[in-house]
Backbone as a printed PyTorch tensor [residue, N CA C, xyz], in Angstrom:
tensor([[[112.1820,  77.4740,  72.9750],
         [111.7050,  78.7720,  73.4120],
         [110.7360,  78.5710,  74.5590]],

        [[111.0250,  79.1690,  75.6870],
         [110.1450,  79.0070,  76.8350],
         [109.2820,  80.2480,  77.0030]],

        [[108.0910,  80.0370,  77.4920],
         [107.1570,  81.1280,  77.7190],
         [106.9800,  81.3080,  79.2140]],

        [[106.7750,  82.5380,  79.6310],
         [106.4690,  82.8090,  81.0280],
         [105.0950,  82.2250,  81.3400]],

        [[104.8800,  81.8130,  82.5770],
         [103.5520,  81.3030,  82.9470],
         [102.4840,  82.3540,  82.6710]],

        [[101.3230,  81.8960,  82.2720],
         [100.2300,  82.8110,  81.9250],
         [ 99.9400,  83.7770,  83.0630]],

        [[100.0090,  83.3010,  84.3010],
         [ 99.6880,  84.1700,  85.4250],
         [100.6690,  85.3280,  85.5330]],

        [[101.9500,  85.0910,  85.2670],
         [102.9110,  86.1910,  85.3660],
         [102.7470,  87.1600,  84.2030]],

        [[102.4130,  86.6550,  83.0160],
         [102.1740,  87.5370,  81.8710],
         [100.9280,  88.3720,  82.1270]],

        [[ 99.8800,  87.7550,  82.6580],
         [ 98.6460,  88.4790,  82.9510],
         [ 98.8910,  89.5420,  84.0160]],

        [[ 99.6710,  89.2190,  85.0300],
         [ 99.9890,  90.1860,  86.0830],
         [100.7800,  91.3490,  85.5120]],

        [[101.7610,  91.0520,  84.6710],
         [102.5700,  92.0930,  84.0340],
         [101.6850,  92.9720,  83.1430]],

        [[100.8320,  92.3490,  82.3510],
         [ 99.9650,  93.0950,  81.4400],
         [ 99.0510,  94.0240,  82.2270]],

        [[ 98.4490,  93.5200,  83.2940],
         [ 97.5420,  94.3560,  84.0870],
         [ 98.3180,  95.4930,  84.7450]],

        [[ 99.5130,  95.2240,  85.2540],
         [100.3180,  96.2660,  85.8980],
         [100.6380,  97.3850,  84.9110]],

        [[100.8260,  97.0280,  83.6570],
         [101.1450,  98.0200,  82.6280],
         [ 99.8920,  98.5580,  81.9290]],

        [[ 98.7110,  98.0450,  82.3000],
         [ 97.4450,  98.4190,  81.6700],
         [ 97.4630,  98.1820,  80.1650]],

        [[ 98.0270,  97.0320,  79.7920],
         [ 98.0110,  96.6080,  78.3920],
         [ 97.2470,  95.3030,  78.2910]],

        [[ 96.8030,  94.9850,  77.0820],
         [ 96.0110,  93.7860,  76.8710],
         [ 96.8420,  92.5160,  76.9580]],

        [[ 96.4120,  91.5890,  77.8170],
         [ 97.0790,  90.2990,  77.9710],
         [ 96.9170,  89.4460,  76.7120]],

        [[ 95.6980,  89.3460,  76.1880],
         [ 95.4750,  88.4900,  75.0190],
         [ 96.2210,  88.9950,  73.7970]],

        [[ 96.1850,  90.2910,  73.5790],
         [ 96.8740,  90.8480,  72.4170],
         [ 98.3850,  90.6870,  72.5700]],

        [[ 98.8940,  90.8230,  73.7850],
         [100.3260,  90.6130,  74.0180],
         [100.6960,  89.1510,  73.7870]],

        [[ 99.8790,  88.2400,  74.3220],
         [100.1640,  86.8090,  74.2310],
         [100.0110,  86.2660,  72.8160]],

        [[ 98.9450,  86.6240,  72.1300],
         [ 98.6290,  86.0010,  70.8410],
         [ 99.0540,  86.8140,  69.6210]],

        [[ 99.2330,  88.1300,  69.7830],
         [ 99.5930,  88.9750,  68.6440],
         [100.9900,  89.5800,  68.8210]],

        [[101.4480,  89.6360,  70.0680],
         [102.7670,  90.1840,  70.3390],
         [102.8260,  91.7010,  70.3440]],

        [[101.6730,  92.3470,  70.5020],
         [101.6210,  93.8120,  70.5540],
         [101.3260,  94.2680,  71.9730]],

        [[101.8680,  95.4110,  72.3360],
         [101.5920,  96.0370,  73.6270],
         [100.6140,  97.1780,  73.3750]],

        [[ 99.3310,  96.8760,  73.5230],
         [ 98.2880,  97.8770,  73.2750],
         [ 97.5920,  98.2210,  74.5850]],

        [[ 97.2790,  99.4970,  74.7930],
         [ 96.6420,  99.9010,  76.0500],
         [ 95.2060,  99.3900,  76.1580]],

        [[ 94.8270,  99.0620,  77.3830],
         [ 93.4430,  98.6890,  77.6510],
         [ 92.5710,  99.9210,  77.5310]],

        [[ 91.3800,  99.7280,  76.9770],
         [ 90.4400, 100.8260,  76.8250],
         [ 89.0240, 100.2840,  76.7960]],

        [[ 88.0770, 101.1510,  77.0300],
         [ 86.6740, 100.7600,  76.9310],
         [ 86.3080, 100.7400,  75.4530]],

        [[ 85.7230,  99.6290,  75.0160],
         [ 85.2990,  99.4350,  73.6300],
         [ 83.7990,  99.1360,  73.6490]],

        [[ 83.1730,  99.1810,  72.4910],
         [ 81.7390,  98.8970,  72.4130],
         [ 81.4600,  97.9760,  71.2390]],

        [[ 80.5380,  97.0420,  71.4610],
         [ 80.0440,  96.1740,  70.3940],
         [ 78.5340,  96.0730,  70.5400]],

        [[ 77.9160,  95.3000,  69.6800],
         [ 76.4640,  95.1110,  69.7660],
         [ 76.0620,  94.4880,  71.1030]],

        [[ 76.9820,  93.7250,  71.7250],
         [ 76.6840,  93.0600,  72.9980],
         [ 76.8180,  93.9920,  74.1980]],

        [[ 77.4520,  95.1400,  74.0090],
         [ 77.6350,  96.0800,  75.1050],
         [ 79.0570,  96.5950,  75.1680]],

        [[ 79.3770,  97.2610,  76.2520],
         [ 80.7110,  97.8050,  76.4640],
         [ 81.5910,  96.7310,  77.0950]],

        [[ 82.8690,  96.7580,  76.7650],
         [ 83.8160,  95.7880,  77.3030],
         [ 85.1860,  96.4340,  77.3760]],

        [[ 86.1040,  95.7560,  78.0430],
         [ 87.4850,  96.2180,  78.1150],
         [ 88.2630,  95.4470,  77.0550]],

        [[ 88.9430,  96.1830,  76.2020],
         [ 89.6680,  95.5470,  75.1090],
         [ 90.7720,  96.4380,  74.5970]],

        [[ 91.2400,  96.1120,  73.3950],
         [ 92.3170,  96.8670,  72.7700],
         [ 91.9690,  97.1450,  71.3120]],

        [[ 92.6520,  98.1350,  70.7630],
         [ 92.5060,  98.4690,  69.3510],
         [ 93.8220,  99.0660,  68.8780]],

        [[ 94.0540,  98.9830,  67.5790],
         [ 95.2040,  99.6670,  66.9850],
         [ 94.6880, 100.5660,  65.8610]],

        [[ 95.5740, 101.0710,  65.0300],
         [ 95.1690, 101.9910,  63.9690],
         [ 94.2020, 101.3660,  62.9700]],

        [[ 94.1690, 100.0410,  62.9100],
         [ 93.2870,  99.3430,  61.9750],
         [ 91.9380,  98.9720,  62.5800]],

        [[ 91.7550,  99.2390,  63.8740],
         [ 90.4840,  98.9250,  64.5180],
         [ 90.6430,  97.9990,  65.7070]],

        [[ 89.5460,  97.3540,  66.1300],
         [ 89.5730,  96.4860,  67.3120],
         [ 90.5410,  95.3140,  67.1330]],

        [[ 91.2250,  94.9500,  68.2290],
         [ 92.1520,  93.8190,  68.1930],
         [ 91.7210,  92.7130,  69.1430]],

        [[ 91.3550,  93.0740,  70.3870],
         [ 91.0000,  92.0200,  71.3430],
         [ 89.9240,  92.4870,  72.3080]],

        [[ 89.1240,  91.5080,  72.7630],
         [ 88.2210,  91.7290,  73.9070],
         [ 88.9070,  91.0670,  75.0770]],

        [[ 89.3160,  91.8450,  76.0500],
         [ 90.0730,  91.3420,  77.1870],
         [ 89.1830,  90.9500,  78.3590]],

        [[ 88.0630,  91.6310,  78.5460],
         [ 87.2030,  91.3480,  79.7030],
         [ 86.2160,  90.2310,  79.3940]],

        [[ 85.9780,  89.4150,  80.4160],
         [ 84.9340,  88.4010,  80.3250],
         [ 83.5780,  89.0940,  80.2510]],

        [[ 83.4300,  90.1390,  81.0580],
         [ 82.1530,  90.8200,  81.2040],
         [ 81.8770,  91.7870,  80.0510]],

        [[ 80.5880,  91.9870,  79.8530],
         [ 80.0960,  93.1320,  79.0870],
         [ 79.4190,  94.0410,  80.1030]],

        [[ 79.5320,  95.3290,  79.9030],
         [ 78.9830,  96.3060,  80.8350],
         [ 77.8440,  97.0600,  80.1610]],

        [[ 76.8620,  97.4810,  80.9530],
         [ 75.6720,  98.1480,  80.4110],
         [ 75.9570,  99.5480,  79.9090]],

        [[ 77.0070, 100.1790,  80.4360],
         [ 77.2950, 101.5510,  80.0270],
         [ 78.7990, 101.7610,  79.9160]],

        [[ 79.1600, 102.8100,  79.1950],
         [ 80.5650, 103.2020,  79.0950],
         [ 81.1060, 103.5060,  80.4890]],

        [[ 80.3160, 104.2080,  81.2870],
         [ 80.7440, 104.6030,  82.6230],
         [ 81.0300, 103.3890,  83.5040]],

        [[ 80.1820, 102.3680,  83.4340],
         [ 80.4020, 101.1570,  84.2300],
         [ 81.6850, 100.4470,  83.7930]],

        [[ 81.9190, 100.3880,  82.4960],
         [ 83.1450,  99.7630,  81.9880],
         [ 84.3720, 100.5710,  82.3760]],

        [[ 84.2660, 101.8900,  82.2900],
         [ 85.3760, 102.7730,  82.6640],
         [ 85.7110, 102.6130,  84.1470]],

        [[ 84.6880, 102.5080,  84.9800],
         [ 84.9180, 102.3250,  86.4190],
         [ 85.5830, 100.9800,  86.6800]],

        [[ 85.1310,  99.9340,  86.0050],
         [ 85.7440,  98.6150,  86.1730],
         [ 87.2130,  98.6450,  85.7600]],

        [[ 87.4930,  99.3070,  84.6490],
         [ 88.8770,  99.4160,  84.1760],
         [ 89.7270, 100.1980,  85.1710]],

        [[ 89.2250, 101.3090,  85.6550],
         [ 90.0330, 102.1540,  86.5500],
         [ 90.2400, 101.5300,  87.9200]],

        [[ 89.3000, 100.7070,  88.3810],
         [ 89.4240, 100.0920,  89.7060],
         [ 89.9920,  98.6760,  89.6570]],

        [[ 90.0780,  98.1060,  88.4540],
         [ 90.5680,  96.7300,  88.3350],
         [ 89.5190,  95.6810,  88.6420]],

        [[ 88.2560,  96.1040,  88.7660],
         [ 87.1700,  95.1710,  89.0760],
         [ 86.5580,  94.5970,  87.8030]],

        [[ 87.3470,  93.7790,  87.1120],
         [ 86.8790,  93.0740,  85.9340],
         [ 87.7070,  91.7990,  85.8110]],

        [[ 87.1740,  90.8400,  85.0530],
         [ 87.8280,  89.5370,  84.9220],
         [ 88.4930,  89.4150,  83.5600]],

        [[ 89.7720,  89.0550,  83.5650],
         [ 90.5580,  88.8920,  82.3530],
         [ 90.1970,  87.5930,  81.6320]],

        [[ 89.8970,  87.6840,  80.3430],
         [ 89.7410,  86.4720,  79.5380],
         [ 91.1290,  85.8600,  79.3470]],

        [[ 91.2310,  84.5490,  79.3840],
         [ 92.5200,  83.8860,  79.2400],
         [ 92.7330,  83.3110,  77.8520]],

        [[ 91.6660,  83.2290,  77.0550],
         [ 91.7500,  82.6950,  75.6920],
         [ 90.9170,  83.5660,  74.7740]],

        [[ 91.3800,  83.7480,  73.5250],
         [ 90.6070,  84.5760,  72.5820],
         [ 89.2750,  83.9560,  72.2240]]])
């Protein structure tokens, strides 16, 4: 079984606005969204059972800053969980 290179999967995931880590490690296509933890706001995914992945390297100080990063693509994708 061959896997696509990580860069092409990450590019595909970003183009579809779905989580790369959740697609790669869990096999689910979940939409990217702004999430919150004790460390701050981040870009990640969730399903009906709750949070699934933190996709962004960064934490953002506010929901608005995270939302802007998500909408403009100005955030860094984590490559490993």
